[in-house]
N, C-alpha and C positions, 0 to 999 in steps of 0.2 A: 164308480170304481173301476179300476182297470182289470183285465182279464188275468188269469194265472200267467205269470211270466214264463213258466215253461211252455204252456201252451202257447203264447205269443211267438216265441222263438222256434217252436216245433222241436223241442228236446225233452229228454227224459229227466226226472228228477235226480238221477245219478250221473248226469252229464259232467264232464269235466270242463275246467276253464277253458281249455282250448277248443272243445266243442261247442261251448255257449258263444265264444267269440267268432268262431267260423259261421255259426248260424246267423249271429246279428249281422256280420259282414255281408253275407248272402242276401238277407233281406233289406239291409241299408242300400245295397247296390241296386236291387230290384225296384224300390219303392222310394228313393231318394227324390225330394221334390225338383231337383235340378233336371232329373232325368224323366219327371212326369209333370211338366208344368200344367197347371190349371186342373189336375186330377186329384179331386178332394179325397177320394177313397184311398189312393196311394199314400197322399200325405198323412191321413190318419193312421195307416198301417205302418208308416215309417216312425210316427211319433210313438206309437204303442211299442213297437219293437226296440226304440231307443230307451223308453222308460223301463221296459223288461230288462234290457241289457244293464242299464244303470244299477238295478237292484241285485241281478245275479252276479254281476262282475265284481261286486263289493262283498268280500267273504263274510263280514260282520252282518250286512243286511240279509245275505242269503241264508245264513244260520238262523236268524231271527224269523224270517218268513217261514222257513222249513219248520221252526218249532212253533209256528202259529202266534208269535209275539207281535209281529207287524203284518198288515195286509199288503195287497199287491201295489199300493200307492205309496208304501213305506211309512204308513201311520200306525201308531200303537194300537193293538187290539185290547179294549177294555175286558178285565177278567172279573166276570160275575156282574150282577144287576146292581147299578148304583142310583137308582131313582128314575123317575120318568124324564124324558128328553123334552117334555113340554113344560114351559114356565107360565106362570098365571099372567093374564092379560091386565092391562091397566083397568083399574075400577074393580077387579076380583070377580067379574061376572062369570068365571067358570070356563070361559073360552081361552084356549092357549095358543101360543104362537111357537111353531118349530124353530129351534135356534140352528140356522144354517151356517155352514162354513163358507168362507169367501171363495170365489174362483181361483183357480190357477191362471198364471200369466205366463206367456210363452215369448221367448226371444231368441234370435240367433247372433252368435258372437263369433266373428272372424279372428283368428289367431294365427301368428307365424309358426312355422315348423319348430323354431327353436323354443317357443313358448310351450308347444306340446310336449317337446321332449324334456325340457328342464323345469317346466312349471313357471307360473307367473301370477301376478295379480292385476287384473283389468278393471276399469270402472265402465258399466253399461248404463245407458239412459233409456228409460221407458217413455212412451208417448204421453203419460200423464205428468211428465215432469220429473218424476223420480229418478234418482241415480242409485246404483247398487254396485258395491265393490265384489267381484268375483274371483275366487281363488281358483285358478286352473291348476289341476293336479298333474304331477309329473306323469308322463306316459299317457297323456290324453289321446283319444282316439277320434278321428274324423267322424262326425255324425253323433258322438256321445252327448248324452243329455245330463246336465247338472241340475239336480233338484236342491233349491234353496228353501228350507222349511219356514213358513210364516212370512214369505216376502212377496205374496201374491195379493189379490184384492181382498180388503177386510170384510168381515162378516160377523154375525152375532156370536157364532161358536168359534170364532178365531179366523185369522187370515188364511187364505189359500197359499200356495206355494208358487215360487217363481221356477219355471223350467227353462234353462239356458241350453240350446243346441250349439255345440262347438263345431265350427267350420274352419279346417286347416286350410290356409292360402297356399296355392301353389308356389313352390320355391324357385329362385332363379338359378341355383346351382344344383340342388338335390332333386332326385326323383324317387318317389316312393314305390318299392315293389314289396308288399307284405309289410314286414317288420324291418327290412332292410331299406337302406338308402343308397342310391346309384348316382354318380357323377362321372363327367368326363373331365379327365385330368390331362391338358396339354403338357407334353415334355418335347425338349428340342431333340433334333436328330442325333447330336453327340451323345447326349444323356442315354437315349435309347440304344444306340451302338455300344457305348463303352460302359453304360451304367453310371449312376450318379444320385446325388441327394436332391430331392425336390420339395418344396412346400405345397401342402395340400390342405384346403379348408375342412373344417368339421364343424358341427353345431356347436362345440365347446370353444372353437378357436383353431388356428392353424397348427399343423404338426408336420414333422419332417418325415419323408417316406425314401426308402431306398428302391431306386428303379435298377432292376437286374440288367446286366449286359445283354445285348441282343434282344430287347424288347420290341414288339411289334405294337401297332394300333390294335386295340381290342384286348390287349393283355390286362388282366384284372388283379390289382392288389387289394387285399382285404384288411380292413381295420376292424378287429372284433369288438363288439359291444360299443360301437359308435352310431348305431342306427336307431330306430324308434324303439321306444318300451311299450310293451303291452300292460294290461291292467294290473299285472302282478309284478311289474318292475323288471321283467326280463327284456334285455335290449338286443335288437338285431344288429347286424354289422353294417359297416359302410363300405360300398365296393367302388373303387376308384378305377375306371376303365381308361387306359392310356390312349392318347391321341398323339401321335407322332407329328410334330408341326414344324414346317420349315420357316426360315427367317422371312420377315416381310421385305418385299421388294428385291430386285434382281442381285445376285451375288455371283460375280464372275468366277471367283475361285471354286465356289461350289458347283458351278455349272461346268467347269472344266474338269473337275474331280468325277462328276457324274458321267461325262462323255466318256472319259477314260475307263471307268468301272463299267459301264454298259458294254464298252467294246471288249475289254480284256476279261470280265468276269459276269457274264450275261446270266440271268437267272429269271424264272416265270413265277411270280407268287400264285398266279391262277391254277398252275399245275399242282398245287397243294390242296386245293379245294376238293 
């Protein structure tokens, strides 16, 4: 049986969802297997923290645990005595066999950033040849463990569970900063100088952004609620950092303009730093 999930994460029973999430992120970063290759102790701590977060980040599971309706593994707690856990052996010789539950099985599932944000269905294959359809919830978190009841190894008292750890792949465009997404957005020199409309990618598809006149590289345009979602559906923002980009190849007209500008209107960007 798992330890108390509050103790696993190092939070009080009155901890807010944000405090629980922060504690999990700290432990996940410290003990993630990728950061501790071959360290069995860290891997076990990571798994236990993930399991604890899986329970406490689900409002219904947390309520049931606090009320004593389920244990730290998410299993229902029997109310009252319902008979001996031993069953009579073959031949009725008085010796019994303990009806044990099957073992849990664990697997890692890599998902795309868009799947973590929007949710998806994926099929995972186990080493024993079984396949299992996994529903990825909206707002999935890197390192989050999904517990699929009864999908583990069989046992006389029922099958164990399947514990699926979600790993969000790095994205070619978006970088994660907490619940926000950050991207570099190339814009032409005329659009940066004069202002203009440009298309920008988002996890849900492209949108049109207005670039303010006089924008420099590093200017940030914020698209609210286009970032990652947390366990409660609250989404961060998408931050588009403008990168002023010159045309490819030589441009004599642009070069002539730049020479005249440098001579007649000199300025030093470094003086602003």
